[in-house]
Structures are given as C-alpha cells and as structure tokens.
C-alpha positions as CSV (number, residue, x, y, z in Angstrom):
1,X,0.0,0.0,0.0
2,X,1.2,3.5,-0.8
3,X,0.1,6.6,1.1
4,X,0.0,9.9,-1.0
5,X,-0.7,13.3,0.6
6,X,-1.2,16.6,-1.1
7,X,-0.9,19.5,1.3
8,X,-2.8,22.5,-0.1
9,X,-3.7,25.9,1.3
10,X,-7.3,24.9,2.0
11,X,-7.4,21.1,2.2
12,X,-5.0,18.2,2.8
13,X,-5.9,15.4,0.4
14,X,-5.0,11.9,1.3
15,X,-5.0,9.0,-1.2
16,X,-4.2,5.4,-0.5
17,X,-3.1,3.1,-3.4
18,X,-3.3,-0.6,-3.3
19,X,-1.1,-1.5,-6.2
20,X,-2.4,0.5,-9.2
21,X,-5.8,0.9,-7.7
22,X,-6.8,3.9,-5.6
23,X,-8.4,2.4,-2.5
24,X,-9.8,5.7,-1.2
25,X,-9.5,9.5,-1.0
26,X,-10.1,11.5,2.1
27,X,-9.7,15.2,2.9
28,X,-8.8,17.3,6.0
29,X,-9.0,21.0,6.5
30,X,-5.6,22.6,6.4
31,X,-4.7,23.8,9.9
32,X,-1.3,25.3,10.4
33,X,-1.7,25.2,14.2
34,X,-1.9,21.5,14.6
35,X,1.0,19.4,16.0
36,X,2.4,16.2,14.5
37,X,0.6,14.2,17.1
38,X,-2.7,15.8,16.3
39,X,-2.3,15.0,12.6
40,X,-1.1,11.5,13.4
41,X,-4.3,10.9,15.4
42,X,-6.5,12.2,12.5
43,X,-4.6,10.1,10.0
44,X,-5.1,7.0,12.1
45,X,-8.8,7.7,12.5
46,X,-9.1,8.0,8.7
47,X,-7.3,4.7,8.2
48,X,-9.6,3.1,10.7
49,X,-12.6,4.5,8.9
50,X,-11.5,2.8,5.7
51,X,-10.3,-0.4,7.4
52,X,-6.7,0.2,6.5
53,X,-3.9,-0.9,8.9
54,X,-1.1,1.7,9.5
55,X,1.6,-1.0,9.2
56,X,0.3,-2.0,5.7
57,X,2.1,0.9,4.0
58,X,5.2,0.2,2.0
59,X,5.9,3.9,1.7
60,X,4.5,7.4,1.4
61,X,4.8,10.5,-0.8
62,X,4.0,14.1,0.1
63,X,3.6,17.2,-2.0
64,X,3.1,20.6,-0.2
65,X,2.5,24.2,-1.0
66,X,2.4,25.0,2.8
67,X,6.1,24.9,3.9
68,X,5.2,25.3,7.5
69,X,3.3,22.1,7.5
70,X,5.7,19.9,5.4
71,X,7.8,18.8,8.4
72,X,4.7,18.5,10.6
73,X,2.9,16.1,8.3
74,X,6.0,14.2,7.5
75,X,6.6,13.6,11.2
76,X,3.0,12.5,11.7
77,X,3.2,10.1,8.8
78,X,6.4,8.6,10.1
79,X,4.9,8.1,13.6
80,X,2.1,6.0,12.3
81,X,3.7,4.1,9.4
82,X,7.3,3.8,10.9
83,X,8.6,4.8,7.5
84,X,10.1,8.2,6.5
85,X,8.0,9.7,3.6
86,X,9.3,11.0,0.4
87,X,8.7,14.8,0.2
88,X,8.5,16.2,-3.3
89,X,11.3,18.9,-3.6
90,X,14.9,19.4,-4.6
91,X,16.8,16.1,-5.2
92,X,13.7,14.2,-6.3
93,X,13.9,12.6,-9.8
94,X,10.9,13.8,-11.8
95,X,11.7,12.7,-15.4
96,X,10.3,16.0,-16.5
97,X,12.3,18.9,-18.0
98,X,11.2,22.1,-16.3
99,X,11.5,25.0,-18.8
100,X,10.9,28.0,-16.5
101,X,13.2,30.7,-15.1
102,X,13.7,29.1,-11.7
103,X,12.7,25.4,-11.6
104,X,13.0,25.4,-7.8
105,X,10.0,27.8,-7.6
106,X,7.6,25.3,-9.3
107,X,4.9,24.4,-6.8
108,X,4.9,20.7,-5.8
109,X,1.2,20.3,-6.5
110,X,1.6,21.6,-10.0
111,X,4.6,19.4,-10.7
112,X,2.9,16.3,-9.3
113,X,-0.2,17.0,-11.4
114,X,1.8,17.5,-14.5
115,X,3.8,14.3,-14.0
116,X,0.5,12.4,-13.6
117,X,-0.9,14.0,-16.7
118,X,2.2,13.2,-18.8
119,X,2.0,9.6,-17.7
120,X,-1.7,9.2,-18.5
121,X,-2.6,11.3,-21.5
122,X,-1.4,12.1,-25.1
123,X,0.8,15.2,-25.4
124,X,0.9,18.2,-25.7
125,X,-1.4,18.6,-22.7
126,X,-2.9,21.5,-20.7
127,X,-3.5,20.7,-17.0
128,X,-6.1,22.8,-15.2
129,X,-6.0,22.8,-11.4
130,X,-9.0,24.6,-9.8
131,X,-8.1,24.9,-6.1
132,X,-7.4,27.9,-3.8
133,X,-5.7,29.4,-6.9
134,X,-6.7,28.5,-10.5
135,X,-3.8,27.3,-12.5
136,X,-3.3,26.1,-16.1
137,X,0.0,24.4,-16.9
138,X,1.4,23.6,-20.3
139,X,3.2,20.3,-21.1
140,X,4.7,20.2,-24.6
141,X,5.0,17.2,-27.0
142,X,8.3,16.1,-25.4
143,X,6.8,16.0,-21.9
144,X,8.5,19.2,-20.7
145,X,6.8,21.6,-18.4
146,X,6.7,24.9,-20.3
147,X,5.1,27.2,-17.7
148,X,1.6,28.1,-16.5
149,X,-1.0,30.8,-15.7
150,X,-2.1,31.6,-12.1
151,X,-5.3,33.5,-11.2
152,X,-7.3,33.9,-8.0
153,X,-9.4,30.8,-7.2
154,X,-13.1,30.8,-7.4
155,X,-13.6,30.6,-3.7
156,X,-11.2,33.5,-3.1
157,X,-13.0,35.6,-5.7
158,X,-16.4,35.0,-4.2
159,X,-15.1,35.7,-0.6
160,X,-13.6,39.0,-1.8
161,X,-16.8,40.0,-3.6
162,X,-19.0,39.5,-0.5
163,X,-16.4,41.0,1.9
164,X,-15.8,44.1,-0.2
165,X,-19.4,44.9,-1.0
166,X,-22.3,45.9,1.3
167,X,-25.2,44.2,-0.5
168,X,-23.8,41.1,-2.1
169,X,-24.2,38.0,0.1
170,X,-22.1,34.8,0.6
171,X,-23.5,32.3,-1.9
172,X,-23.1,28.6,-2.6
173,X,-21.6,27.9,-6.0
174,X,-23.8,26.2,-8.6
175,X,-24.5,26.6,-12.3
176,X,-27.5,28.8,-13.0
177,X,-30.0,27.9,-15.7
178,X,-29.2,31.1,-17.7
179,X,-26.4,33.6,-18.0
180,X,-28.8,36.6,-17.7
181,X,-29.4,36.7,-14.0
182,X,-32.8,37.9,-12.7
183,X,-31.8,38.2,-9.1
184,X,-28.7,38.9,-7.1
185,X,-27.8,35.3,-6.4
186,X,-28.4,34.1,-9.9
187,X,-26.4,37.0,-11.3
188,X,-23.4,36.3,-8.9
189,X,-23.5,32.6,-9.8
190,X,-23.7,33.4,-13.5
191,X,-20.8,35.8,-13.4
192,X,-18.7,33.4,-11.4
193,X,-19.4,30.1,-13.2
194,X,-19.7,31.3,-16.7
195,X,-17.1,34.0,-16.2
196,X,-14.5,31.4,-15.0
197,X,-15.5,28.9,-17.7
198,X,-15.0,31.6,-20.4
199,X,-11.7,32.6,-18.8
200,X,-10.5,28.9,-19.0
201,X,-11.6,28.6,-22.6
202,X,-9.8,31.9,-23.5
203,X,-6.6,31.1,-21.7
204,X,-6.4,27.5,-23.1
205,X,-6.9,28.9,-26.6
206,X,-4.1,31.5,-26.0
207,X,-1.8,29.0,-24.5
208,X,-2.3,26.5,-27.3
209,X,-1.6,29.3,-29.9
210,X,1.6,30.3,-28.1
211,X,2.7,26.7,-27.8
212,X,2.5,26.4,-31.6
213,X,1.2,22.7,-31.5
214,X,-2.3,21.3,-31.3
215,X,-3.1,20.3,-27.7
216,X,-4.1,16.7,-27.6
217,X,-5.4,16.6,-24.1
218,X,-6.9,19.1,-21.7
219,X,-7.4,17.7,-18.2
220,X,-8.8,19.3,-15.1
221,X,-8.5,18.5,-11.4
222,X,-9.3,20.2,-8.1
223,X,-12.3,20.5,-5.9
224,X,-14.4,22.8,-8.1
225,X,-13.4,21.4,-11.5
226,X,-16.0,18.7,-12.0
227,X,-19.0,21.0,-12.3
228,X,-17.3,24.1,-13.7
229,X,-15.8,22.5,-16.8
230,X,-19.3,21.5,-17.9
231,X,-19.8,25.2,-18.8
232,X,-16.6,25.3,-20.9
233,X,-16.7,25.0,-24.7
234,X,-13.4,23.1,-24.8
235,X,-13.5,19.3,-24.4
236,X,-11.9,18.8,-20.9
237,X,-11.3,15.6,-19.1
238,X,-11.9,15.5,-15.3
239,X,-9.5,13.6,-13.1
240,X,-10.0,14.1,-9.4
241,X,-6.9,12.2,-8.3
242,X,-4.4,13.6,-10.8
243,X,-2.0,15.0,-8.2
244,X,-2.1,11.9,-6.1
245,X,-1.4,9.8,-9.1
246,X,1.5,12.0,-10.0
247,X,2.9,11.4,-6.5
248,X,2.5,7.7,-7.0
249,X,4.5,7.9,-10.3
250,X,7.2,10.0,-8.6
251,X,7.5,7.6,-5.7
252,X,8.0,4.7,-8.0
253,X,10.7,6.7,-10.0
254,X,12.6,7.4,-6.7
255,X,12.1,4.4,-4.5
256,X,15.2,2.6,-5.7
C-alpha cells in the first residue's frame, strides 16, 4: 500500500493506493496550528474508517505548498507508518524537463499533477487545477513543463466579492440555468461560473496558440473542477486524483 498526501492551502488530500488501484481518497481542512501528534491521530482515525492498517504501507509520498506544514505532516506520517515519507522537492527525480526561469520555484502540487498527466494522456497537454488558486499548466509534446498561468481561485474571488461589498451575500456555487441573472444570487453565480468557464476557454486557446502545437489533451483537477468544466466550450477531461497519481508515479521513480 502507498500513502500519498497533497498539502494545499485549503485542504489536505489523502490518497491510498493498493497497487495501481486507488483504494480511497479523504480530505482534512488545512490547519497550520496542529501538531504532528494531532495530525497522526487524525490520519489513524481516517485509516480506521477505511479499514486500513497503519503497518500495511510500504511507503508514502507528500507534496506541499504550505512549507510550515511539510515537516509536521512528515513527522505525523512517520509516527504511524514507521517509514520516512518522500517529500517532493529538490533532489527528487521527476523525469520532466522544467523549462521555467527558476525550476526550484515550481509548486509541488503543479509538478505532481503534470507528472501524472504526462504519464496518463497524449501530449501536448494542458493541466487545469482549480483549487485555492486557478492554474493552467502547459506540457509540450516532449513531456516538458513549459510554464503556467495563475489566477485567484473561485472561492477567493467569491469571498472577496462578498467581503468588499455591502449588499452582495455569501453564496453557494452552482451553475444557474441562464447567463442573464434575474436576481442577485443568480447574477453572482452566472458571473462566477460562466465567467471562469470563459476565462478557462480563452486562456487555453491562447496557451495553445503560443505553444504552436495542437493540444491533444486538456485535463482538469481540483475540488471545483468537475462542475465548472461542464460550462466550458473546450473538451476537458476531469481527473480528481491527478495530483495523487503523480505522487505515485514520482514515488515509483525514486524508491530505488
């Protein structure tokens, strides 16, 4: 069994692989104040929930965009599995050429997702990650990471809209029936869902033109991706465990 953990700004996503099969996915809220012991207790409770023995893990792999939690989670994992986890960072073999100004600055979640996409799909490929931030990464026909776009995430944008206005409420995110809103909530949902979908379509078109090659695959991951991409014109594949799968691929590349 392989334990994979993606530490994000909003959620910590946990995936357990039994061979090539994903046994389960679970999520915790990211809490920077928790100690290694507190996280170890929560991990153990999750494993109990899914009838998974802590001593059944052959190893673990972690990606993190929250540096202050990387060591905390690593210690927690080692406590309950008795094995030191692999943390995605300098010194890890990726098999991917990173064609940006400073490869060390590339987010671990972006790298893992792109490694997963390159292993699964025809190239060139665009990888859309709709999390706390919205990111679109470009992988060329040779499997190299060419760069990406980063915009504020949907949740951040909605929070700012409500916080900075006097009469606009906090709303749940769902796709309205029509783009022309007839009330405040429908109008906010329309602007958010259809606006982000149009932004994704436009950015993908621009990235493909700049790449100079026809993109063979556009894949999306992240908590809000499944529903939002339905409003996009572009044909987009949804893969909820793309980052976790990328961590599995990276672990296998490095375990020897």
